[in-house]
C-alpha positions in Angstrom: -15.3 -20.5 -79.8 -17.8 -20.0 -77.9 -17.2 -18.2 -75.0 -19.7 -19.0 -72.0 -22.8 -18.2 -71.3 -25.2 -18.6 -67.8 -27.3 -20.9 -67.8 -28.6 -19.7 -64.4 -30.0 -16.9 -62.4 -30.7 -15.7 -59.3 -33.5 -13.3 -58.0 -32.4 -11.8 -54.5 -34.4 -9.3 -52.3 -33.9 -6.9 -49.3 -36.2 -5.6 -47.1 -35.9 -2.9 -45.0 -33.9 -2.8 -41.8 -35.9 -2.0 -38.8 -34.4 1.2 -37.3 -31.4 0.7 -34.6 -33.0 0.5 -30.8 -36.8 0.0 -32.2 -38.5 -3.3 -30.5 -41.1 -5.1 -31.9 -44.6 -4.8 -31.1 -45.5 -8.5 -29.3 -47.9 -9.9 -31.4 -51.1 -11.6 -29.0 -52.2 -15.0 -29.8 -55.8 -15.7 -30.9 -58.2 -17.2 -28.2 -59.3 -20.4 -30.4 -62.0 -20.9 -28.3 -63.4 -16.9 -28.3 -65.8 -18.0 -31.1 -67.5 -20.4 -28.5 -67.9 -17.0 -26.0 -71.4 -16.7 -26.1 -72.3 -20.5 -24.1 -73.0 -20.4 -20.9 -71.2 -24.0 -21.1 -67.8 -21.2 -22.2 -69.4 -18.6 -19.9 -68.7 -20.5 -16.9 -65.1 -22.5 -17.9 -63.6 -19.4 -18.2 -64.8 -18.5 -14.7 -63.3 -22.2 -13.0 -59.9 -21.9 -15.6 -59.4 -17.9 -14.0 -59.8 -19.3 -10.9 -57.1 -21.9 -11.3 -54.5 -20.6 -12.6 -55.3 -17.9 -9.2 -55.1 -21.1 -6.6 -52.0 -22.3 -9.2 -50.4 -18.8 -8.5 -51.2 -19.1 -5.0 -49.9 -22.0 -4.7 -46.4 -21.9 -6.5 -45.8 -18.1 -4.3 -46.2 -20.6 -1.1 -44.0 -22.9 -1.7 -41.1 -20.4 -3.6 -41.6 -17.2 -1.3 -39.9 -17.9 1.5 -37.1 -18.9 -0.1 -36.9 -16.1 -2.4 -37.0 -13.3 0.1 -34.1 -15.6 2.2 -32.4 -15.3 -1.0 -33.2 -11.7 -1.6 -31.7 -10.7 2.4 -28.4 -12.9 2.4 -27.9 -10.3 -1.1 -28.8 -7.1 0.2 -27.1 -7.8 4.0 -23.8 -9.6 2.4 -20.4 -7.5 3.5 -17.9 -7.4 1.5 -15.2 -9.4 1.9 -11.8 -10.8 1.1 -14.7 -13.7 0.1 -17.2 -13.1 -3.0 -20.6 -14.0 -1.3 -22.3 -17.2 -3.1 -25.5 -18.8 -2.1 -25.2 -22.3 -3.2 -29.3 -22.6 -5.1 -30.8 -26.4 -4.6 -32.9 -26.8 -6.8 -33.5 -30.5 -7.5 -33.4 -32.7 -10.1 -37.5 -32.8 -10.6 -38.1 -28.9 -9.9 -40.3 -28.1 -12.2 -38.9 -25.2 -14.4 -35.2 -23.5 -13.5 -35.7 -20.9 -15.6 -39.1 -19.9 -13.4 -37.7 -19.5 -10.4 -34.6 -17.6 -11.1 -37.2 -15.1 -13.5 -38.8 -14.8 -10.1 -35.5 -14.1 -8.0 -34.3 -11.9 -10.6 -37.5 -9.9 -10.7 -38.1 -10.0 -6.7 -34.9 -8.3 -6.8 -35.0 -5.5 -9.4 -38.2 -5.1 -7.1 -36.0 -4.2 -4.2 -36.7 0.0 -3.5 -33.8 0.7 -1.1 -31.1 0.3 -3.5 -30.8 -0.8 -7.7 -29.7 -4.0 -7.7 -27.9 -5.2 -11.1 -28.1 -8.7 -12.0 -26.4 -11.5 -15.0 -28.4 -14.6 -15.5 -25.6 -17.1 -17.0 -26.0 -20.2 -18.6 -23.7 -23.4 -19.6 -24.3 -22.2 -23.5 -22.4 -18.2 -22.3 -19.7 -20.2 -20.7 -17.0 -22.3 -23.7 -14.8 -20.1 -22.6 -13.6 -17.9 -19.9 -14.0 -14.6 -22.6 -17.5 -15.2 -23.5 -18.5 -15.8 -19.8 -16.4 -12.6 -18.6 -18.1 -10.7 -22.0 -21.4 -11.9 -21.3 -21.6 -11.4 -17.5 -20.2 -7.8 -18.5 -22.9 -7.0 -21.1 -25.9 -8.5 -18.8 -24.9 -5.9 -16.3 -24.5 -3.2 -17.6 -27.3 -3.3 -19.9 -29.5 -3.9 -17.5 -31.3 -7.6 -17.9 -34.1 -6.0 -20.4 -34.0 -9.0 -22.3 -33.9 -10.7 -19.8 -37.2 -10.1 -17.7 -39.2 -10.0 -21.0 -38.4 -13.6 -22.0 -38.3 -15.0 -18.2 -40.8 -13.3 -16.7 -42.4 -11.2 -20.0 -43.8 -8.6 -17.2 -41.9 -5.2 -16.8 -44.7 -3.0 -15.5 -43.8 -3.7 -12.0 -39.9 -2.0 -12.9 -39.9 1.9 -11.5 -40.2 3.7 -14.7 -37.7 6.2 -14.0 -35.1 3.1 -13.8 -36.7 1.2 -16.6 -35.9 4.6 -18.9 -32.3 4.1 -18.0 -31.5 0.6 -18.4 -33.2 1.3 -22.2 -30.5 3.7 -23.4 -28.1 1.6 -21.9 -29.5 -2.0 -24.0 -27.0 -1.4 -26.4 -23.0 -2.4 -25.6 -20.8 -3.1 -27.0 -18.5 -6.5 -27.3 -15.4 -5.7 -27.5 -16.5 -2.7 -24.7 -17.2 -6.3 -22.1 -13.8 -6.4 -19.9 -13.8 -6.4 -16.1 -12.0 -3.2 -16.6 -15.3 -1.7 -18.2 -17.4 -3.0 -15.4 -14.9 -1.5 -13.0 -15.0 1.9 -14.3 -19.4 1.9 -15.4 -19.8 1.0 -11.8 -17.5 4.0 -10.6 -19.2 6.2 -12.9 -23.3 5.0 -12.3 -25.5 6.8 -10.4 -22.8 8.7 -9.8 -25.4 10.9 -8.5 -28.2 10.6 -7.8 -31.0 11.7 -10.3 -33.3 13.1 -7.7 -31.2 14.5 -3.9 -28.6 15.2 -6.4 -25.8 13.4 -3.4 -22.9 11.3 -3.3 -23.9 7.5 -3.2 -21.8 5.1 -1.5 -20.9 1.8 -2.5 -23.9 0.4 -0.5 -25.9 2.7 -2.2 -25.1 1.3 -5.6 -26.4 -1.8 -5.1 -25.0 -5.6 -5.5 -23.6 -7.0 -8.5 -25.1 -10.2 -8.2 -24.3 -12.9 -10.6 -26.9 -15.9 -11.2 -25.1 -19.1 -13.1 -27.9 -21.5 -13.6 -26.9 -24.5 -14.2 -23.8 -24.4 -11.9 -22.7 -28.1 -12.6 -23.5 -28.6 -17.1 -19.8 -25.6 -16.7 -16.9 -26.8 -17.2 -14.7 -26.8 -14.3 -11.6 -25.2 -16.3 -14.1 -21.6 -17.0 -15.4 -21.5 -13.6 -12.3 -21.4 -11.1 -10.8 -19.2 -13.7 -14.3 -17.1 -13.6 -13.9 -17.4 -10.1 -10.4 -16.4 -10.0 -11.4 -12.5 -11.7 -14.5 -12.0 -10.0 -12.0 -12.6 -6.7 -9.2 -9.9 -7.8 -12.8 -7.2 -8.3 -13.8 -8.2 -5.2 -12.7 -5.2 -3.1 -13.4 -2.9 -6.0 -17.1 -4.6 -6.8 -20.0 -6.0 -4.9 -20.1 -9.5 -6.5 -22.7 -11.9 -5.5 -22.6 -15.2 -6.8 -25.8 -17.1 -7.3 -25.4 -20.9 -7.9 -28.4 -23.2 -9.3 -27.2 -26.7 -7.8 -29.4 -29.7 -9.3 -27.7 -32.6 -6.9 -26.1 -31.9 -4.4 -23.6 -28.8 -2.6 -20.6 -31.8 -3.1 -20.9 -31.1 -6.9 -19.1 -27.7 -5.4 -16.6 -29.2 -4.0 -15.7 -31.9 -6.8 -15.9 -29.0 -10.0 -13.8 -27.0 -7.9 -10.3 -27.1 -6.4 -9.5 -26.1 -2.7 -8.0 -22.6 -3.4 -11.1 -21.1 -5.6 -13.8 -22.6 -3.5 -11.7 -20.7 -0.6 -12.5 -17.4 -2.5 -16.1 -18.6 -1.6 -18.6 -17.7 1.6 -20.8 -20.0 0.9 -24.6 -20.0 2.0 -27.1 -22.9 1.4 -30.4 -22.3 0.4 -33.0 -25.1 0.0 -35.6 -25.4 -2.6 -38.6 -27.3 -1.4 -39.2 -30.6 -3.7 -41.4 -30.7 -6.3 -43.0 -33.7 -4.5 -44.0 -30.5 -2.3 -45.4 -28.9 -5.3 -47.1 -31.4 -6.4 -49.1 -32.4 -3.6 -50.2 -28.7 -2.2 -52.1 -28.2 -5.4 -53.4 -31.8 -5.8 -54.6 -30.6 -2.1 -55.7 -27.1 -2.7 -57.2 -27.3 -6.3 -57.8 -31.2 -7.8 -58.8 -32.8 -5.3 -61.8 -30.2 -4.0 -62.3 -29.4 -6.9 -64.3 -31.5 -10.1 -64.4 -31.6 -13.5 -66.5 -33.1 -16.5 -66.8 -32.8 -20.3 -67.1 -29.2 -21.5 -70.1 -28.3 -24.1 -72.4 -30.1 -22.1 -75.5 -29.4 -20.3 -74.1 -30.8 -17.2 -70.7 -28.2 -18.0 -73.5 -25.7 -16.6 -74.0 -27.3 -13.3 -70.5 -27.0 -12.5 -70.2 -23.7 -11.6 -70.1 -21.7 -8.1 -72.8 -22.1 -5.5 -73.6 -18.7 -6.4 -74.7 -18.9 -9.8 -76.2 -22.3 -10.0 -79.4 -21.1 -9.1 -79.3 -18.7 -12.3 -78.2 -21.2 -15.1 -80.3 -23.5 -14.1 -83.0 -20.7 -14.7 -81.0 -19.6 -18.1 -81.1 -23.3 -18.8 -83.6 -24.4 -22.1 -86.0 -26.9 -22.6 -83.2 -28.4 -25.5 -80.4 -28.5 -22.3 -83.6 -30.1 -20.0 -84.4 -32.8 -22.7 -80.9 -33.7 -22.4 -80.4 -33.8 -18.5 -83.1 -36.5 -19.1 -81.0 -38.9 -21.2 -78.6 -39.7 -18.5 -78.0 -42.3 -17.5 -78.2 -40.7 -13.3 -80.8 -39.1 -14.2 -83.3 -41.7 -15.5 -82.5 -44.1 -12.2 -83.3 -41.4 -9.8 -87.2 -40.8 -12.2 -86.9 -44.7 -11.4 -86.3 -45.0 -7.9 -88.4 -42.2 -7.3 -92.3 -43.5 -5.1 -94.4 -39.8 -5.7 -95.7 -41.0 -9.2 -97.0 -37.4 -9.8 -92.7 -35.4 -9.2 -91.6 -38.6 -11.3 -94.4 -37.5 -14.6 -93.6 -33.3 -14.1 -89.5 -34.3 -13.9 -90.0 -35.5 -17.2 -92.5 -33.3 -19.2 -92.7 -29.8 -16.8 -89.8 -27.8 -17.1 -90.2 -25.6 -13.9 -91.0 -28.1 -11.7 -87.7 -29.9 -13.4 -85.3 -26.8 -12.9 -87.1 -26.7 -9.5 -85.6 -30.3 -8.1 -82.3 -30.1 -10.1 -81.4 -27.1 -7.7 -82.6 -28.2 -4.6 -80.8 -31.8 -5.2 -77.8 -29.4 -7.0 -77.4 -27.4 -3.4 -78.1 -31.0 -1.6 -74.8 -32.2 -3.4 -72.2 -29.8 -2.5 -74.0 -30.1 1.3 -72.7 -33.3 0.7 -69.3 -32.7 -0.7 -68.3 -29.9 1.4 -69.3 -32.2 4.9 -66.9 -35.4 3.3 -64.0 -33.1 2.7 -64.7 -31.9 6.3 -64.5 -34.8 7.6 -61.9 -35.8 5.0 -59.6 -33.4 6.5 -60.1 -34.3 10.2 -59.5 -37.8 9.5 -55.8 -36.5 8.0 -55.3 -34.3 10.7 -55.5 -37.2 12.7 -53.9 -40.1 11.1 -51.6 -38.8 9.2 -48.7 -38.9 11.6 -49.6 -42.7 12.8 -46.6 -45.8 12.8 -46.7 -47.3 9.0 -49.1 -44.4 7.7 -52.0 -46.8 7.5 -53.9 -44.4 5.3 -50.9 -42.7 3.8 -49.1 -39.2 5.1 -50.6 -37.3 2.2 -53.8 -36.2 1.7 -54.4 -37.1 -2.0 -53.8 -40.5 -0.5 -56.7 -40.2 1.9 -59.1 -38.5 -0.9 -58.3 -41.9 -3.4 -58.7 -44.2 -0.8 -62.5 -42.9 0.1 -63.5 -42.0 -3.7 -63.0 -45.7 -4.5 -64.2 -47.7 -0.9 -66.0 -47.0 2.7 -63.1 -46.2 4.4 -64.2 -47.3 7.6 -64.9 -50.2 7.1 -61.6 -51.0 6.0 -58.4 -52.8 7.8 -56.2 -50.2 7.4 -58.9 -48.0 8.9 -59.0 -50.3 11.8 -55.1 -50.1 12.2 -55.4 -46.3 12.7 -58.0 -46.0 15.1 -56.3 -49.2 17.5 -52.9 -46.8 17.3 -55.1 -43.6 18.1 -56.8 -45.3 21.2 -53.2 -46.1 22.5 -51.9 -42.7 22.3 -51.2 -40.3 25.4 -53.3 -37.9 26.4 -50.8 -35.2 25.4 -50.8 -35.8 21.8 -54.7 -36.7 21.2 -55.5 -33.1 22.8 -52.5 -32.0 20.3 -54.3 -33.8 17.9 -57.4 -32.5 18.3 -56.1 -28.6 18.7 -54.5 -29.1 15.7 -58.0 -30.2 14.0 -59.7 -26.9 16.3 -56.7 -24.6 14.5 -57.0 -25.6 10.8 -60.5 -25.6 10.4 -61.0 -22.3 9.7 -58.3 -23.3 6.0 -61.2 -26.3 5.6 
């Protein structure tokens, strides 16, 4: 009998393992528009886009700045009692990105200079069992949150270099050792002496152990209750502070937790601004003011800051001007000119055409500034009138003003009548508000 023979073969390749603890270098994606870097329109686009990002970051900081400062104050000033200090952060279901908000909170906590707080960001995926939730929490608190900050904020440069180096050494923690007993032992030993002053540190100087449950409603009620009960058992030895990310309402806490569990929490609620607040600020501070045109065209050369308009027009070539002369609005302007000599010069003389274009662009920018000045003043006067005939938001008034002459509408007449019926004191307050806001217009 013929023995069995293999009819298939396999080849397996094994690559070399990376050294333990060695971080893979970050790769930066190449800019697909780099090919156009020498084009005038692209240089203008890059400058405008950088200004856009700066403005949006400012708007975002205005929305979240006070909230994060209040949270940090609560965390820092919380005192040790038989209850766990707990901040209920009402994020709302329409907040653009919860992870970004929590990433900013972690960065704000880590930037505290007086004391060094430890942070653990725990999601519902980390809490499918109480054992797993404890392991993840202890691991994050001991390891120093290096990976977390990289993934959420990608900005480690703001961290203190000495603490950062120490955290890198603590980065690898065995899962089997991540228990509450191990956390207590670590906390009692860590920073026992200050490396600079060599003095004994008390509990307050070591900072708080902040645990953020970013999606509170998505975590199992049983796991939550067991988790809080365990933390409560160590509250007299470990300075825990809980931050609950609540997407719906504050009542969801009492719905998911029993009375005996909530009694172990010292709750304080914090309300984040609704998403419409961010939308209104973004539109008012940026989108309403700026105008966009199709990139890669000659019109894009004229969509720049006022200080660059003269330089860009001077750099325009004959071909650029020919493209501009083919635009319908330019043709209509030339046709309406009564001075035939100027009309012919605009079509045939590049120097005169550049001078006229510069004059028209400066005049346009002046008109736009006057338009927005009047629009802001009108909004301050009518935004709080009964039934808000012209809208309560600046963007609503802007949309009407861009599509029609609002001074001839029934809504405008109604606003005028309502202002006439208002008391003198109310009108004076509105006028003072206009004067106070003139610097921001």
